[in-house]
C-alpha positions in Angstrom: 115.9 132.3 90.1 117.6 134.1 87.2 115.8 134.2 83.9 118.7 132.6 82.1 118.8 129.7 84.5 115.0 129.3 84.4 115.0 129.2 80.6 117.8 126.6 80.5 116.0 124.4 83.0 112.8 124.6 80.9 114.8 123.6 77.8 116.5 120.8 79.7 113.3 119.3 81.1 111.6 119.6 77.6 114.6 117.6 76.2 114.1 114.9 78.9 110.4 114.8 78.1 111.2 114.0 74.5 113.4 111.2 75.8 110.3 109.7 77.6 111.3 110.6 81.2 108.4 110.2 83.5 106.4 113.2 84.7 107.5 112.4 88.3 111.2 112.5 87.4 110.7 115.8 85.5 109.1 117.4 88.6 111.8 116.1 90.9 114.6 117.3 88.6 113.1 120.7 88.2 112.7 121.1 92.0 116.3 119.8 92.5 117.7 122.4 90.2 115.7 125.3 91.7 116.7 124.2 95.2 120.4 124.0 94.2 120.4 127.6 92.9 118.6 128.8 96.0 121.1 127.1 98.3 124.2 128.3 96.4 122.8 131.8 96.3 123.7 132.7 92.7 122.8 131.9 89.2 123.1 128.1 88.8 124.8 128.4 85.4 127.7 130.4 87.1 128.2 127.9 89.9 131.8 126.5 90.3 132.8 123.0 90.9 133.7 123.8 94.5 130.3 125.4 95.2 128.4 122.5 93.7 130.6 120.0 95.6 130.0 121.8 98.9 126.3 121.9 98.2 126.1 118.1 97.6 128.3 117.4 100.6 126.0 119.5 102.7 123.0 117.4 101.7 124.7 114.3 103.1 125.6 116.1 106.4 121.9 117.0 106.8 121.1 113.3 106.8 119.5 113.1 103.3 119.2 109.6 102.0 122.0 108.6 99.6 119.6 107.7 96.9 118.0 111.2 97.0 121.5 112.8 96.9 122.3 110.7 93.9 119.2 111.9 92.1 120.0 115.5 92.9 123.6 114.9 91.6 122.2 113.3 88.5 119.9 116.3 87.8 122.9 118.7 88.1 125.0 116.5 85.8 122.3 116.4 83.2 121.6 120.1 83.5 125.2 121.2 83.0 125.6 118.7 80.1 122.6 120.4 78.5 124.2 123.8 79.2 127.4 122.7 77.4 125.3 121.5 74.4 123.4 124.9 74.4 126.8 126.7 74.5 125.7 128.5 77.7 128.9 127.4 79.5 132.3 126.1 78.2 133.3 123.8 81.1 131.2 121.3 83.0 131.6 122.1 86.8 130.3 118.6 87.7 133.0 116.8 85.8 134.8 115.2 88.8 131.7 114.6 91.1 132.0 111.4 93.1 128.7 109.5 93.7 127.6 109.5 97.3 127.7 106.2 99.2 124.3 104.5 99.2 123.5 102.2 102.1 122.0 98.8 101.3 118.6 99.0 103.0 116.0 96.3 102.9 112.7 97.5 101.4 110.0 98.6 103.9 106.8 96.7 103.4 103.5 96.0 105.1 102.9 92.7 106.7 99.8 90.6 106.2 97.9 92.2 109.1 98.7 95.7 108.0 97.6 95.0 104.4 94.3 93.6 105.8 93.8 96.7 107.9 94.4 98.8 104.8 91.9 96.9 102.7 89.3 96.7 105.4 89.1 100.5 105.7 88.2 100.9 102.0 84.6 101.7 101.1 83.1 101.7 97.6 79.9 103.7 97.8 80.5 107.4 97.0 82.5 108.2 93.8 85.5 109.4 95.8 85.5 106.2 97.8 85.4 104.1 94.6 88.2 106.0 93.1 90.2 105.7 96.3 89.6 101.9 96.5 90.6 101.5 92.8 93.8 103.5 93.3 94.9 101.5 96.4 94.1 98.2 94.9 95.9 99.1 91.6 99.1 99.8 93.6 98.8 96.8 95.9 97.6 94.1 93.4 99.9 95.1 90.5 103.0 96.6 92.2 102.9 99.5 89.7 104.6 102.8 90.4 102.5 105.7 91.4 103.7 107.6 88.4 102.6 104.7 86.2 99.2 104.7 87.8 98.8 108.4 87.1 99.5 107.9 83.4 96.8 105.2 83.0 94.0 105.7 80.5 90.7 103.9 80.3 91.9 102.4 77.0 94.7 100.6 78.9 92.1 98.4 80.7 91.2 95.1 79.2 88.8 93.9 81.9 87.4 91.0 79.8 90.9 89.6 79.4 91.8 90.6 82.9 94.9 92.6 81.8 96.1 96.1 82.3 98.6 98.0 80.1 101.2 100.1 81.9 103.9 102.4 80.4 106.9 102.4 82.7 110.2 104.3 82.7 111.3 105.2 79.2 107.7 104.4 78.0 108.5 100.7 78.1 105.2 98.9 77.8 104.2 95.9 79.9 101.0 94.0 80.5 99.9 93.2 84.1 97.3 90.7 85.2 94.1 92.0 86.9 93.2 90.1 90.0 89.5 89.5 90.8 89.6 92.0 93.7 91.2 94.7 91.5 88.8 94.0 88.6 85.8 94.5 90.9 87.2 97.8 92.2 88.0 99.1 88.7 84.6 98.2 87.4 82.9 100.0 90.3 85.0 103.1 89.7 84.2 103.1 86.0 80.5 103.0 86.8 80.8 106.5 88.3 83.7 107.8 86.3 82.7 111.4 85.4 83.9 111.3 81.8 84.1 107.7 80.7 87.1 108.1 78.5 90.6 109.4 78.6 92.5 109.3 81.9 91.5 106.5 84.2 91.9 108.6 87.4 90.6 112.1 87.2 89.6 114.9 89.5 86.0 114.7 90.6 85.7 118.5 90.3 87.6 119.2 87.0 86.4 116.1 85.2 88.8 116.1 82.3 91.9 116.7 84.4 94.1 113.8 85.1 94.8 113.2 88.8 98.3 114.4 89.7 101.0 112.4 91.4 100.7 114.6 94.5 96.9 114.0 94.7 97.4 110.2 94.5 100.1 110.4 97.2 97.7 112.3 99.5 94.9 109.9 98.9 97.1 106.9 99.7 98.6 108.6 102.8 95.0 109.4 103.9 94.0 105.7 103.7 97.1 104.7 105.5 96.3 107.1 108.4 92.7 105.9 108.5 93.9 102.3 108.8 96.0 103.3 111.9 99.3 103.0 110.0 100.1 106.6 109.7 102.9 106.6 112.3 104.9 104.3 110.0 107.0 105.1 106.9 104.3 103.7 104.5 103.5 105.4 101.2 102.6 104.6 97.6 106.0 103.0 96.9 105.8 100.8 100.0 102.8 99.1 98.5 105.0 98.2 95.5 107.6 96.8 98.0 104.8 94.8 99.7 103.6 93.4 96.3 107.1 92.2 95.5 107.8 90.8 99.0 104.6 88.8 99.1 105.4 87.3 95.7 108.9 86.3 97.0 107.2 84.7 100.0 105.1 82.6 97.7 108.2 81.4 95.8 107.4 83.3 92.6 110.6 83.3 90.5 112.7 86.5 90.5 112.6 86.8 86.7 108.8 86.8 86.8 108.8 89.5 89.5 111.2 91.5 87.5 108.8 91.5 84.5 105.8 92.5 86.7 107.7 95.3 88.3 109.2 96.6 85.0 112.8 96.5 86.2 115.3 96.7 83.4 118.0 95.0 85.5 117.3 91.9 87.6 119.7 93.0 90.4 117.2 95.7 91.1 114.6 93.0 91.8 116.9 90.7 93.8 116.9 93.0 96.8 113.4 91.7 97.6 114.9 88.2 98.0 116.5 89.4 101.2 113.4 90.7 102.9 112.5 87.3 104.4 116.1 86.5 105.5 115.3 87.4 109.1 112.3 85.0 109.4 114.2 82.2 107.7 117.0 82.6 110.2 114.5 82.6 113.1 112.9 79.5 111.8 116.3 77.8 111.4 117.4 78.8 114.9 114.1 77.5 116.4 114.5 74.2 114.7 118.2 73.9 115.7 117.7 74.9 119.3 
């Protein structure tokens, strides 16, 4: 990567950080931009509209999900907008980009049996096991994003009030209820927390270091594999989908689910209302026939 591009990317990401973009988004945008320059084979700031358009089109031909292509496109748009502001270029080469088509896909989630298998394989004896159980239960019982979990501090826990403070996208704050099972898991982890203050989830080797998103992802994938579910497309975010889907199944209103998930727009939440359509149709057919 050229020095000029590298410096501009750093400046761009610093600007996004000031605008309260999440650490996960910053990592993804940085990787997107570096990959784009590598693929194009020249300094990103000198790329033409045709070269960028061919790069984006190539991602779609490789079978990349539309949502991922959109994110990569957004990172390029934002970067070149920053370059215009910094007077590094005069014309934005992403000006006439067309957004890729995104297929409407129902969220992938765990059924009741799979959730039970996941919870049954958790242990809460050794410090690593207690941390692992607290992480899995935080994701499942609250529906929070993995990036939100990574950002939790001990000061965000209000165990006596059974509430948890989460800072979502754009640093928007919301309070989430702590279930009994989650409360027990968190209390057990705090008993062996190596520091006792600051970040809630930390490395067991470097005690003052906040656990990274990648580390949480590996921990969750490890538990999923141990539960015999590793051959499926389950991950941290699928636990969020599971949380929302089970609330839908129990007739919790969409607006309440929206608040719990921290969605800015309710149409982002309503996709979960379709996850039980198949079972409803089966039931209707059985009754009719």
